[in-house]
C-alpha positions in Angstrom: 0.0 0.0 0.0 2.8 2.4 0.9 4.6 1.5 -2.2 1.6 2.5 -4.3 1.2 5.8 -2.5 5.0 6.5 -2.9 4.8 5.6 -6.6 1.7 7.9 -7.1 3.5 10.7 -5.3 6.6 10.3 -7.6 4.3 10.2 -10.6 2.6 13.4 -9.5 6.0 15.1 -8.9 7.2 14.0 -12.3 4.1 15.5 -13.9 4.6 18.8 -12.1 8.2 18.9 -13.2 7.2 18.4 -16.8 4.4 20.8 -16.7 6.1 23.7 -14.9 9.8 23.2 -15.5 10.5 21.4 -18.8 7.8 23.0 -20.9 8.2 26.8 -20.9 5.1 28.8 -21.2 4.8 31.3 -24.0 4.9 34.9 -22.8 2.3 37.4 -24.0 4.5 40.3 -24.8 1.6 42.7 -25.2 0.6 42.4 -21.6 4.2 42.7 -20.5 4.6 45.9 -22.5 1.4 47.3 -21.2 2.4 46.7 -17.6 5.9 48.1 -18.3 7.7 45.0 -17.1 9.1 43.9 -20.5 12.5 45.6 -20.5 12.2 48.0 -17.6 13.1 45.4 -15.0 16.6 44.0 -14.8 17.5 40.4 -14.0 18.4 41.3 -10.5 15.1 43.0 -9.9 13.2 40.0 -11.3 15.0 37.6 -9.0 14.4 39.9 -6.0 10.7 40.0 -6.7 10.5 36.2 -6.8 12.4 35.7 -3.5 9.2 36.1 -1.4 7.4 33.4 -3.4 10.5 31.1 -3.0 10.6 31.6 0.8 6.9 31.0 1.1 7.2 27.8 -0.8 10.1 26.7 1.4 8.0 27.4 4.6 5.1 25.4 3.2 7.4 22.5 2.1 9.0 22.5 5.6 5.7 22.3 7.4 4.3 19.7 5.1 7.5 17.5 5.2 7.5 17.7 9.0 3.8 16.6 9.2 4.6 13.8 6.8 7.6 12.8 9.0 5.5 12.9 12.2 2.7 10.9 10.7 4.9 8.3 9.0 7.2 8.1 12.0 4.3 7.6 14.3 2.7 4.9 12.2 5.7 3.0 10.9 8.6 3.5 13.3 7.2 4.2 16.8 5.5 0.8 17.2 8.9 -0.9 16.8 11.4 1.6 18.1 10.4 3.0 21.5 13.1 5.8 21.2 11.2 7.5 18.4 9.4 10.5 19.9 8.3 13.9 18.9 8.2 16.4 21.7 8.0 20.2 21.9 11.8 20.3 22.3 12.4 18.2 19.1 9.8 20.3 17.2 11.6 23.5 18.3 15.0 22.1 17.6 14.0 20.9 14.1 12.3 24.3 13.4 15.5 26.2 14.2 17.5 23.7 12.1 15.0 24.2 9.2 15.4 28.0 9.5 19.1 27.6 9.2 18.6 25.4 6.1 16.3 28.1 4.6 19.2 30.5 5.1 21.5 28.2 3.1 18.8 27.7 0.5 18.5 31.5 0.1 22.3 31.6 -0.5 21.9 29.1 -3.3 18.9 31.1 -4.6 21.5 33.7 -5.6 22.9 31.1 -8.0 19.8 31.5 -10.1 20.6 35.1 -10.7 24.3 34.3 -11.4 23.3 31.7 -14.0 20.7 33.9 -15.5 23.2 36.8 -15.8 25.9 34.7 -17.3 24.0 32.4 -19.6 20.8 34.2 -20.6 22.3 36.5 -23.1 19.0 37.2 -24.9 17.3 38.3 -21.6 14.7 35.6 -22.2 11.8 35.6 -19.7 11.0 31.9 -20.4 14.6 30.9 -19.7 14.5 32.9 -16.5 11.1 31.4 -15.4 12.3 27.8 -16.3 15.4 28.4 -14.2 13.4 29.7 -11.3 10.9 26.8 -11.5 13.7 24.2 -11.6 15.4 25.7 -8.5 12.0 26.1 -6.7 10.9 22.5 -7.2 14.4 21.2 -6.3 14.4 23.2 -3.1 10.8 22.3 -2.2 11.6 18.6 -2.8 14.6 18.4 -0.6 12.7 18.5 2.8 10.6 15.5 1.6 13.7 13.3 1.6 13.2 12.9 5.4 9.8 11.3 5.2 11.0 9.1 2.3 13.9 8.0 4.5 11.4 7.1 7.2 9.7 4.8 4.7 13.0 3.3 3.7 14.0 2.7 7.3 10.7 1.0 7.9 11.3 -1.5 5.0 15.0 -2.0 5.9 14.6 -2.5 9.6 11.1 -3.6 10.4 9.3 -5.1 7.3 
């Protein structure tokens, strides 16, 4: 049952990657010219405007991944390993650790601007958006490695 859920999750993730990352959306230049965004904003400004969306996605991913960790750990690991526990201290400690990892993720976010500046010679908005989407989905996916490791641990140690 868990294998089916995991396979469906991976299939959904693959579909989202294809939809939002690999297939760039055409840009309606008329609406961009009308809203004075087309060539008035620099690459640095574009990346700065997207940072809030990036951080919001990281917070949502962190909370969702922690909930998945708590649920899967409670269902799969806790019945066999009595040392598995989630307390207010562990929640606080993991929250502080996740904030630190968000800081590191924001440092890597600057790589998007650097790659855009050095390799996007045509100032293509679709290139920039695809680069942002790739980095966003990669960063959002990393916290979900912990719940996946809970499932792996269950099958390796207890199944």
